[in-house]
C-alpha positions as CSV (number, residue, x, y, z in Angstrom):
1,M,21.5,-41.5,8.7
2,D,23.2,-43.4,5.9
3,P,26.9,-43.6,6.9
4,K,27.9,-43.1,3.2
5,A,25.8,-39.9,2.8
6,D,27.1,-36.4,3.1
7,D,30.9,-37.0,2.5
8,M,31.7,-33.4,3.2
9,G,29.8,-33.1,6.5
10,E,31.3,-33.2,10.0
11,L,32.0,-36.7,11.3
12,T,30.1,-37.0,14.6
13,P,30.9,-39.7,17.1
14,T,27.7,-41.6,16.1
15,L,28.5,-41.3,12.4
16,A,32.1,-42.5,13.0
17,A,30.8,-45.5,14.9
18,D,28.3,-46.2,12.1
19,L,31.1,-46.0,9.5
20,L,33.1,-48.5,11.5
21,D,30.1,-50.8,11.7
22,A,29.7,-50.5,7.9
23,L,33.3,-51.3,7.4
24,A,33.0,-54.3,9.7
25,A,30.1,-55.6,7.7
26,G,32.2,-55.9,4.6
27,P,34.9,-54.0,2.7
28,D,33.1,-50.6,2.4
29,R,35.5,-48.2,0.6
30,Q,33.3,-45.2,1.0
31,A,33.1,-45.7,4.8
32,F,36.8,-46.2,5.0
33,K,37.4,-43.1,2.8
34,R,35.4,-41.0,5.2
35,L,37.1,-42.5,8.3
36,F,40.5,-42.0,6.7
37,A,39.9,-38.4,5.7
38,H,38.8,-37.5,9.2
39,F,41.1,-39.6,11.4
40,A,44.4,-39.9,9.4
41,P,45.5,-36.2,9.9
42,R,44.3,-36.3,13.6
43,V,46.2,-39.5,14.3
44,K,49.4,-38.1,12.7
45,S,49.1,-35.0,14.8
46,Y,48.5,-37.1,17.9
47,L,51.6,-39.3,17.1
48,R,53.7,-36.1,16.7
49,R,52.6,-35.0,20.2
50,L,53.7,-38.4,21.4
51,G,57.2,-37.6,20.1
52,A,57.3,-39.3,16.7
53,E,59.2,-37.5,14.0
54,D,57.1,-36.3,11.0
55,Q,58.1,-39.2,8.7
56,Q,57.5,-41.8,11.4
57,A,54.2,-40.2,12.4
58,E,53.1,-40.4,8.8
59,E,54.1,-44.1,8.5
60,L,52.4,-44.9,11.8
61,A,49.2,-43.1,10.9
62,Q,49.1,-45.2,7.7
63,E,49.6,-48.4,9.8
64,V,46.8,-47.3,12.2
65,M,44.4,-46.7,9.4
66,L,45.3,-50.0,7.8
67,T,44.6,-51.7,11.1
68,V,41.2,-50.0,11.2
69,W,40.5,-51.3,7.6
70,R,41.6,-54.8,8.5
71,R,40.1,-55.1,12.1
72,A,37.0,-53.0,12.0
73,Q,35.0,-56.1,13.0
74,L,36.7,-55.9,16.4
75,Y,35.2,-52.5,17.1
76,D,32.4,-52.6,19.7
77,R,30.6,-49.3,20.1
78,R,29.4,-50.5,23.6
79,Q,33.0,-50.6,24.8
80,A,34.4,-47.4,23.4
81,G,33.8,-44.6,20.9
82,A,35.2,-44.8,17.5
83,S,37.8,-42.1,18.1
84,T,38.9,-43.8,21.4
85,W,39.3,-47.1,19.6
86,I,41.3,-45.6,16.8
87,F,43.5,-43.5,19.0
88,T,44.2,-46.5,21.2
89,I,45.4,-48.3,18.2
90,A,47.6,-45.3,17.4
91,R,49.0,-45.2,21.0
92,N,49.8,-48.9,20.8
93,K,51.5,-48.5,17.4
94,R,53.7,-45.7,18.9
95,I,54.7,-47.9,21.8
96,D,55.6,-50.7,19.4
97,A,57.7,-48.3,17.4
98,I,59.6,-47.1,20.5
99,R,60.3,-50.7,21.4
100,R,61.6,-51.5,17.9
101,D,63.8,-48.4,18.1
102,R,65.3,-49.5,21.4
103,R,65.7,-53.1,20.3
104,P,66.5,-53.0,16.6
105,E,66.3,-56.1,14.6
106,L,69.5,-58.1,14.2
107,D,71.5,-57.5,11.0
108,P,72.5,-61.0,9.8
109,D,75.6,-59.4,8.2
110,D,76.8,-57.9,11.5
111,P,80.3,-59.3,12.1
112,A,79.6,-59.3,15.9
113,I,77.1,-62.1,15.5
114,A,78.8,-64.0,12.8
115,P,79.9,-67.5,14.0
116,E,83.5,-68.1,14.7
117,P,85.3,-69.4,11.6
118,E,85.9,-73.1,11.8
119,T,89.4,-74.1,13.0
120,P,91.5,-75.6,10.2
121,A,92.0,-79.3,10.4
122,D,95.8,-79.1,11.1
123,Q,95.2,-76.8,14.1
124,Q,92.5,-79.1,15.4
125,V,94.9,-82.0,15.2
126,E,97.6,-80.0,17.0
127,A,95.1,-79.0,19.7
128,G,94.1,-82.6,20.2
129,Q,97.8,-83.6,20.5
130,R,98.4,-80.9,23.0
131,Q,95.4,-82.0,25.1
132,E,96.6,-85.6,25.0
133,L,100.1,-84.6,26.1
134,L,98.6,-82.5,29.0
135,R,96.3,-85.4,30.0
136,S,99.2,-87.8,30.0
137,A,101.4,-85.4,32.0
138,V,98.6,-84.9,34.6
139,E,98.2,-88.6,35.0
140,R,101.9,-88.9,35.7
141,L,101.6,-86.5,38.6
142,P,101.1,-87.7,42.2
143,E,97.4,-88.3,42.8
144,E,97.1,-85.4,45.3
145,Q,98.7,-82.9,42.9
146,A,96.6,-84.1,39.9
147,R,93.5,-83.8,42.0
148,L,94.3,-80.2,43.0
149,L,94.9,-79.3,39.3
150,R,91.6,-80.9,38.3
151,L,89.7,-79.0,41.0
152,S,91.4,-75.7,40.2
153,Y,91.7,-75.6,36.5
154,F,89.2,-78.1,35.1
155,E,86.4,-77.6,37.6
156,D,87.2,-73.9,38.0
157,K,87.0,-73.9,41.8
158,S,88.7,-71.2,43.9
159,H,91.6,-72.0,46.1
160,S,89.4,-71.3,49.2
161,T,86.7,-73.6,48.0
162,I,89.3,-76.4,47.4
163,A,90.7,-75.8,50.9
164,E,87.3,-76.2,52.4
165,E,86.4,-79.3,50.4
166,L,89.7,-81.0,51.2
167,D,89.9,-79.6,54.8
168,L,93.3,-78.2,54.2
169,P,94.8,-74.8,55.1
170,L,94.6,-72.3,52.2
171,G,98.4,-71.8,52.2
172,T,98.9,-75.5,51.8
173,V,96.5,-75.6,48.8
174,K,98.3,-72.7,47.1
175,S,101.8,-74.1,47.7
176,R,100.8,-77.6,46.5
177,L,99.2,-76.1,43.4
178,R,102.5,-74.2,42.7
179,L,104.4,-77.4,43.1
180,A,102.0,-79.3,40.8
181,L,102.3,-76.7,38.1
182,S,106.1,-76.7,38.3
183,R,106.2,-80.5,38.1
184,L,103.6,-80.4,35.2
185,R,105.8,-77.9,33.3
186,T,108.8,-80.1,33.7
187,L,106.9,-83.2,32.5
188,L,105.6,-81.3,29.4
189,E,109.1,-80.0,28.6
190,E,110.5,-83.6,28.8
191,T,107.9,-84.8,26.2
192,A,108.4,-81.9,23.8
């Protein structure tokens, strides 16, 4: 039977496969028209049963049929029937839509993802000066106190980790850190 003949007749599984083969051979508008008329409403209904809203089901059905038009050459009647192949495309399109809904695309104008504004030059200079004052004050501390401050604040180690590394009691580490901070505060006040 000629796949283009009898536009008004029922689309049998064999005829659907023949239409897909005709479409794969070259852009056959009549074959696609037949496939579209038969499958588009069924695909839309199927997508609705899968939970798509009416508008989304319509859009997805259009996408499915567009995929059929573009990829008909991938259809192999030995692997699956025409309807199985088309409804598998529909199911995959629905899954893709669900994933897109769960993970929406980023809005480049979203203030949450906007980069931090650049710090003005005068504030950068002030921050550099404060860092230099702090570095100078830490260097003026006794070596043991400076080491404890570096481990705790610059390397972000917990007091118990410092105690283990230096083989000191935890209370000693805490009291020496308090003493170091007090002396550091005094040194910074002297330079201010």
